[in-house]
N, C-alpha and C positions, 0 to 999 in steps of 0.2 A: 429160470432164465437169468443169466448173469449179463449185466450191461454196464456201460460206463457210468460212473457216478454223476457225470455232467447231465445226463438225460434224466436221472432221478431228481436232481436239483432243479432242472428246468420244469419238470412236471410239478414239483412242490411249489415253485414260484407261480406257475400258472394257476394252481388251485387257490392259493392265497390271494393273488392280485386280481384274477379274473372271475373267480367263482365265489369265494367267501366274501369278498368285498362287494359282491352284487347279490347277496342274500341267498346264495345256494347253501343250504344249511343241513341237508340230509347227510349224515356222516357216511352212509353206505355209498352215496354217489361221489362224495369227495374222495373216498378211498378208491373207488373204481377209477376215477379220473386221474388219481395219482399213481395208479398201478399200470393202466393200459398204455403202452408206448405209442403215442399218436404218430410219431415220426415214421413208424413202420407202415403206415397206411397211405403215405404219399411217396412220390418218386424221390430217389436219393438226393437229387439236386435241390429239393425243397426241404430237406431235413433241418437246415438251420432256421427255417421259419415255422417249423412244426408246432411250436408252443407259443406262437404269437397270437394276438387277440384278433383273429380274423379267419375267413374261409381261405381255402387253397384249391387250385385246380387239380383234378384227378384224370383229366382226359374226357373225350366224348361230350364236351360241353357240360360236364358235371363237376361237382365240387365236394370237398369235405367241409362240413359246416364249422363255423366258429365254435371253439370249445364251450363258451358260455351258453350258446344256443343248445348244444348237445345236452349240457347239464340241466338247463332250464326245462327243456322238453321232457327229459327223463324225470325230473322232480315233479313236473305237472301230472305225470301218470299216477303219482301217489301209490307206488308199488308197495304192498305189504311186506313186512320183514320176515314172513314165514318161508320165503323162497319157493312158493308153490305157483306163482303167477306164470301164465302162458301168454306171451305177447306176440302180436303180429306187427311186423315192420314193413312198410311200403317204401321201397327205395333203398336197397342195400348200399349202393354207391361203393365207397371204399371199404365198408365194413366196420368203421370206427364206432358209429352209434350202436351197431349190432353188438360189438364187443363190450361196450359199456353196459348195455342191457343184460348181456349174458352173465354179468357178475351179480345181478340182482334178482334174477328170475329162474324158474325151472327150465323153461324152453323158449327160444326165440325162433319164430318162423318168419323168414324175410324174403321179399319178392323184389327182383331186379329185372328191368326190361333189357339191359345191355349185357349180353353173355360174357364179354371180355371182363367187365367189372365184377360180375358174379364169380367168375373163375378166380380172379385176383383176390377178391375178398375171402373166398374159401381157402386159398393158399395161405393167406396171412393168418386167418383164424386157426387153421390147422397148425401152423408153425408156433402159434402162441398156446397150443394145447387147449383151445376152447372147443368143447365137444357137445355143447347143448344148443347148437344152432343148426338149422336147416335152411338152405337157400335154394330158391327155384327161379328160373327165368320165365317171366310172364308179364302180362299187362297188369300192373299193380292196382288199377282201378277195380279189378274183379276180386282183389284180395286172394285168400287161399281157403275157400269154403270147406274143403274136405278135412282140414285140420282144426277148424273152428267148432264152436264159438270161442272167442278169446276174452280173457280177463282185461286186456288192454290192447289198444291199437295205436301205433305211432306212424305218421306219414311224413316223410322227409322230402316231399315234392308237393308243389302247390296246385290245387284244383280250383276251377271257377266256382264250384259248389261241392257239397259233400257227396262223394260217390255212394249211391244207394247200396251197392253190395257190401261196402265196409260197415255201414250202420247195422246191417242185418247180421253181421258176424260178431257183433259185440254182445257180451253177456250182460244180463241184468246187473246193474251196479258198476259195470265197467266204464272206463274212460277212454276216449278217443281224442288224440291230439293231432291237429291238422291245420296247415296254412291254407286259407281260402281267400280268393280275390283275383284281381287282374294279374297278368303274366309278370309284370315288373315289380309289383309291390302288393303284399297281402297282409291279412291279420291272422295271427295264430289263435286258434280256438281250442277250447276244451269242451268236449261234449260228453255228457254222462247219461247212460241209459238208466231209466227208472221205469220198469214195466214196458209199456208200449211207447213211452215218450222219451225224447232226447232233449236234455236241458243243455243250453249252449251258453258259453261264457267267453268273452274276449280276453286274451292274455296280453299280447303286444304286437307291434308292427314288425314285419319281417319281409325278407325277399329271398324266396327259394326258387330253385330250378322248377320248371313246369312238369306236372304229371301229364304224360302224353297217353292218348288212347281214347276209347269211347267215353269214358267217364272223366276225362280230363281235357287236355288241349290237343288240337290237331297240328301236326307238323312240329318241327324242331327249330329253336332259335336260342341264342345265348341268353342266359339269365344268371344273376348272381346267386350265391348261396345265402343262407341266413346270416345276418350280421351286418 
């Protein structure tokens, strides 16, 4: 892919000022964030803001998360460098987090409840020649059991509590990153499965759009993205 040098420079600046400065240190994540063109995951009129330090709207009361939060959640998964990880993503949205994950793992299975967003994400990922991602339209609270269990699970929508189906789809030793709490403000948690137990650790305060459905919230209303 050939692109204007200004976009490459904008990403390099984003990586240094927003990620490295905030202790994102995994070189694979920094490389992925410097490589994937975030502006292609938002509407054209938002391209000038694509590398700013904040979330952006993508329609349907959804958002593309702040670059730092994308990097932070990805780093929290502690993906091994062997390239064999299979990850489940709940909330495809724009497909940007999906694209970042695709650079680090063998396969990404991503679930999105809004068909139009899923279609747009597929188109963007295809254009970028990313071919290790599958997206389906469904209630994310149920996960994608037929493709599991997973080495890692990342949830980019907030739930009032951990959806039970997701914990059951996590492999022994695997990590699950999820925002849990009230609709307007949550805590990002890391959960690690060790045998039949899940060990839970608080990471930071966030504000994500709500996970809707039986294992999330009923109804739809505006919420901010992380950041």
